[in-house]
C-alpha positions in Angstrom: -65.0 27.3 27.4 -62.2 25.0 28.6 -64.5 22.0 28.0 -65.0 23.0 24.4 -61.3 23.5 23.9 -60.4 20.1 25.4 -63.1 18.3 23.4 -61.9 19.6 20.1 -60.1 17.0 18.0 -56.3 17.3 17.8 -54.8 18.8 14.7 -53.4 16.2 12.3 -49.8 16.6 11.3 -48.8 15.5 7.9 -45.7 13.4 8.7 -45.2 12.3 5.2 -44.6 15.8 4.1 -46.8 15.5 1.0 -48.0 19.1 1.3 -44.4 20.5 1.2 -42.8 20.7 -2.2 -39.3 20.7 -0.7 -40.0 17.3 0.9 -41.1 15.8 -2.4 -38.0 17.2 -4.1 -35.8 15.8 -1.5 -37.5 12.4 -1.8 -37.0 12.3 -5.6 -33.3 13.4 -5.2 -32.7 10.6 -2.7 -34.5 8.1 -4.9 -32.5 9.3 -7.9 -29.2 8.9 -6.0 -30.1 5.4 -4.9 -31.1 4.5 -8.5 -27.8 6.0 -9.8 -25.8 3.7 -7.5 -27.7 0.7 -8.7 -27.2 1.8 -12.3 -23.5 2.2 -11.9 -23.3 -1.2 -10.2 -25.2 -2.8 -13.1 -23.1 -1.1 -15.7 -19.9 -2.3 -14.0 -21.2 -5.9 -13.9 -22.3 -5.9 -17.5 -19.0 -4.3 -18.8 -16.8 -6.7 -16.8 -18.9 -9.7 -17.8 -18.7 -8.8 -21.5 -14.9 -8.3 -21.3 -14.5 -11.7 -19.6 -16.9 -13.6 -21.9 -14.2 -14.8 -24.2 -12.4 -16.7 -21.4 -15.7 -18.0 -20.0 -16.5 -19.4 -23.5 -13.0 -20.8 -23.9 -12.7 -22.5 -20.5 -16.3 -23.1 -19.4 -16.6 -24.6 -16.0 -12.9 -25.5 -16.1 -12.2 -21.9 -15.2 -13.6 -22.6 -11.8 -12.4 -26.1 -11.3 -8.8 -26.0 -12.8 -5.8 -24.6 -11.1 -3.7 -24.4 -14.2 -2.9 -20.8 -15.1 -0.7 -20.7 -18.2 -1.3 -17.5 -20.3 1.3 -18.8 -22.8 -0.9 -21.8 -23.5 -4.1 -19.9 -23.3 -5.1 -21.9 -20.2 -6.8 -20.0 -17.5 -7.9 -21.9 -14.4 -8.8 -19.6 -11.4 -9.3 -22.2 -8.7 -6.0 -21.6 -6.9 -6.6 -17.8 -6.9 -10.2 -18.2 -5.6 -8.9 -20.5 -2.9 -6.1 -18.1 -2.0 -8.5 -15.2 -1.6 -10.9 -17.2 0.5 -8.2 -18.8 2.6 -6.3 -15.6 3.5 -9.6 -13.7 4.2 -10.7 -16.5 6.5 -7.3 -16.3 8.3 -7.7 -12.5 8.7 -11.2 -12.8 10.1 -10.2 -15.5 12.6 -7.4 -13.3 13.9 -9.2 -9.9 13.7 -12.7 -10.6 15.0 -11.8 -11.6 18.6 -9.3 -8.7 18.8 -11.7 -6.2 17.3 -14.7 -7.2 19.5 -12.5 -7.3 22.7 -11.1 -3.8 21.9 -14.5 -2.4 21.2 -15.9 -3.8 24.4 -13.0 -2.5 26.3 -13.4 1.0 24.9 -17.1 1.2 25.5 -17.6 -0.7 28.7 -14.3 -0.7 30.6 -11.8 2.0 29.6 -11.8 5.2 31.7 -12.5 8.5 29.9 -8.9 9.6 29.8 -8.0 6.5 27.9 -11.1 6.1 25.7 -10.5 9.0 23.4 -6.8 8.3 22.6 -7.7 4.7 21.7 -10.4 5.9 19.4 -8.0 8.4 17.7 -5.4 5.7 17.2 -8.0 3.3 15.7 -9.2 6.0 13.3 -5.6 6.7 12.2 -4.9 3.0 11.6 -8.0 2.8 9.4 -6.8 5.4 7.0 -3.2 4.2 6.6 -2.7 3.2 2.9 -2.6 -0.5 2.2 0.8 -0.3 0.5 2.3 0.8 3.8 1.1 -2.4 5.5 2.3 -4.5 2.6 5.8 -3.0 2.6 6.0 -3.4 6.4 5.0 -7.0 6.0 7.5 -7.9 3.2 10.4 -5.8 4.6 10.0 -6.3 8.4 7.7 -9.3 9.1 8.3 -11.9 6.4 12.0 -12.7 7.2 11.9 -13.1 11.0 8.5 -14.8 11.1 9.9 -17.6 8.8 11.9 -19.0 11.7 8.7 -18.9 13.9 6.9 -20.9 11.2 9.8 -23.5 11.2 9.6 -24.0 15.0 5.8 -24.4 14.8 6.2 -27.0 12.1 8.8 -29.0 14.0 6.5 -28.9 17.1 3.6 -30.5 15.3 5.6 -32.7 12.9 4.1 -36.2 13.0 0.6 -35.2 14.1 -1.5 -36.2 11.1 -3.8 -33.1 10.6 -1.6 -30.4 12.1 1.4 -31.4 10.0 -0.6 -30.7 6.9 -1.9 -27.3 8.1 1.5 -26.2 9.5 3.4 -27.9 6.7 7.1 -28.3 5.8 9.3 -25.8 3.9 7.7 -22.7 5.5 7.9 -19.5 3.6 8.0 -16.0 5.0 5.7 -14.7 2.2 2.8 -17.1 2.7 -0.9 -17.5 3.2 -0.5 -16.9 6.9 1.6 -13.8 6.6 -0.9 -12.4 4.2 -3.7 -13.2 6.7 -1.8 -11.4 9.4 -1.4 -8.3 7.3 -5.0 -8.3 6.3 -6.1 -8.8 9.9 -4.1 -5.8 10.9 -5.8 -3.8 8.1 -9.4 -4.8 8.9 -9.1 -4.7 12.7 -9.6 -0.9 12.9 -12.6 -1.1 10.6 -14.4 -3.8 12.5 -13.5 -2.2 15.9 -14.8 1.2 14.9 -18.1 -0.1 13.5 -18.5 -2.5 16.5 -17.9 0.3 18.9 -20.6 2.5 17.3 -23.0 -0.4 17.4 -22.3 -1.3 21.0 -22.8 2.3 22.2 -26.4 2.2 20.9 -27.3 -0.2 23.7 -29.9 1.6 25.8 -28.6 2.6 29.2 -31.8 1.3 31.0 -31.1 -2.2 29.8 -27.6 -2.2 31.2 -28.8 -0.6 34.5 -31.5 -3.3 34.7 -29.0 -6.0 34.4 -26.9 -4.4 37.2 -30.0 -4.0 39.3 -30.6 -7.8 39.1 -27.1 -8.4 40.5 -25.3 -9.1 37.2 -21.6 -8.7 36.9 -20.1 -6.5 34.2 -19.4 -9.6 32.0 -23.0 -10.9 32.6 -24.4 -7.5 31.7 -22.3 -7.5 28.5 -23.4 -11.1 27.6 -27.1 -10.6 28.5 -27.7 -7.0 27.3 -25.0 -5.5 25.1 -24.2 -8.5 22.8 -27.9 -9.5 22.1 -28.8 -5.9 21.4 -25.7 -5.4 19.1 -25.6 -8.8 17.4 -26.9 -7.7 14.0 -24.6 -4.7 13.8 -21.6 -6.8 14.9 -22.3 -9.3 12.1 -22.5 -6.4 9.6 -19.2 -5.0 10.9 -17.5 -8.4 10.5 -18.9 -8.9 7.0 -17.6 -5.4 5.9 -14.2 -6.4 7.3 -14.4 -9.6 5.3 -15.2 -7.7 2.1 -12.2 -5.5 2.7 -10.0 -8.5 3.2 -11.2 -10.2 0.1 -10.7 -7.2 -2.1 -7.3 -6.1 -0.8 -4.7 -5.9 -3.6 -1.4 -4.4 -3.0 -0.8 -5.6 0.6 -1.7 -9.2 -0.4 0.4 -9.1 -3.6 3.5 -8.1 -1.6 3.3 -10.8 1.1 1.4 -13.8 -0.2 4.3 -15.1 -2.3 2.8 -15.0 -5.9 2.9 -18.7 -6.3 0.9 -19.9 -9.3 -1.3 -23.0 -9.1 -0.8 -23.5 -5.4 -3.9 -25.2 -3.8 -2.9 -26.2 -0.3 -4.1 -25.9 3.3 -0.5 -25.4 4.4 -0.6 -22.0 6.2 3.1 -21.5 5.7 3.3 -22.1 1.9 3.2 -19.3 -0.7 0.2 -18.8 -2.8 -1.8 -16.2 -4.7 -5.1 -14.4 -4.6 -7.4 -12.9 -7.2 -6.6 -9.2 -6.5 -2.9 -10.0 -6.3 -2.6 -11.8 -9.6 -4.6 -9.1 -11.3 -2.2 -6.4 -10.1 0.9 -8.4 -10.9 0.0 -9.6 -14.4 -2.2 -6.8 -15.9 0.6 -4.7 -17.2 2.1 -7.5 -19.5 -1.2 -9.2 -20.5 -2.5 -9.5 -24.0 -6.2 -9.5 -24.9 -7.1 -13.0 -23.9 -4.9 -12.8 -20.8 -6.6 -9.6 -19.8 -10.0 -11.3 -20.3 -8.9 -14.0 -17.9 -7.9 -11.4 -15.3 -11.2 -9.6 -15.8 -12.9 -13.0 -15.3 -11.2 -13.3 -11.9 -12.5 -9.8 -11.1 -16.0 -10.9 -12.0 -15.7 -13.9 -9.7 -14.4 -11.6 -6.9 -17.3 -9.2 -7.6 -19.9 -12.0 -7.3 -18.3 -13.4 -4.1 -18.3 -9.9 -2.5 -22.0 -9.4 -3.4 -22.9 -12.8 -2.0 -21.1 -12.0 1.2 -23.0 -8.7 1.5 -26.3 -10.4 0.8 -25.7 -13.0 3.5 -24.6 -10.3 5.9 -27.8 -8.3 5.2 -29.9 -11.4 5.7 -28.3 -12.2 9.0 -28.7 -8.6 10.2 -32.4 -8.5 9.2 -33.0 -11.9 10.9 -31.2 -10.7 14.1 -33.2 -7.5 14.2 -36.5 -9.4 13.7 -35.6 -11.6 16.6 -34.8 -8.6 18.7 -38.1 -7.0 17.9 -39.9 -10.2 18.7 -38.2 -10.6 22.0 -38.9 -7.0 23.0 -42.6 -7.3 22.1 
């Protein structure tokens, strides 16, 4: 009797849920929600491109290569704003990424339990502070005193060929670097929270195996935690970069609103695509609004490109991890 029971074939379980109508309904609802997101994204892209088409026809490639922005003369060159957006975002990433990764590693690998949860709560609170608060703090509290710091840095590097161009003369409190600092403060909680969640998914047996082989804590982090979390960390950084590029109010308050500024001088004033849209939209006529919408289209395309690159890096990292584990 026992032999007959043990020799009977196991019952097959339908994991796909094809026999259950509720599973099929849920699948169609999920598919519809995903399709709705893509539809909305496509409609936004089509609408914005149509509204910006008059400036694209008028300026052509000059819109991307010229830094002359003169609505009174119907001249719209967005190069300086594109540069300002990319430059301030790069500054923010350079500042925020080391701090974010260090804090996330401290919380997950070093901090005692009594300190871990307060740090997590503080980071979550920082992530939800409105951007206008950071912008007002930057323009009212940070911009004036930091100008003297910029002046001292310039005097220290004056005469050094490359550094004197980067830390140039006539430093402004409202500048590229000040905007980068504010943006880095804003994106640090986001990158830190996402990195912390990714790092905590590292299997405990991998960390214990590293310790069993005599590794120190840093060697364990470098050999087990970072390789396992690399793809997710890249995704967290890219999400922070997307937030920095799209930030409007904070950047508009502290970047200086200088038109046509195309410089690598960190301490000079400038402008960015979101900032100029916010500052000039209220007084713009039809063609001027078309130029501002064209800047929004460029920002939209850059953000999509960043997300595509991030997704490719994450997929490649995950594929390498699976190959190493197999």
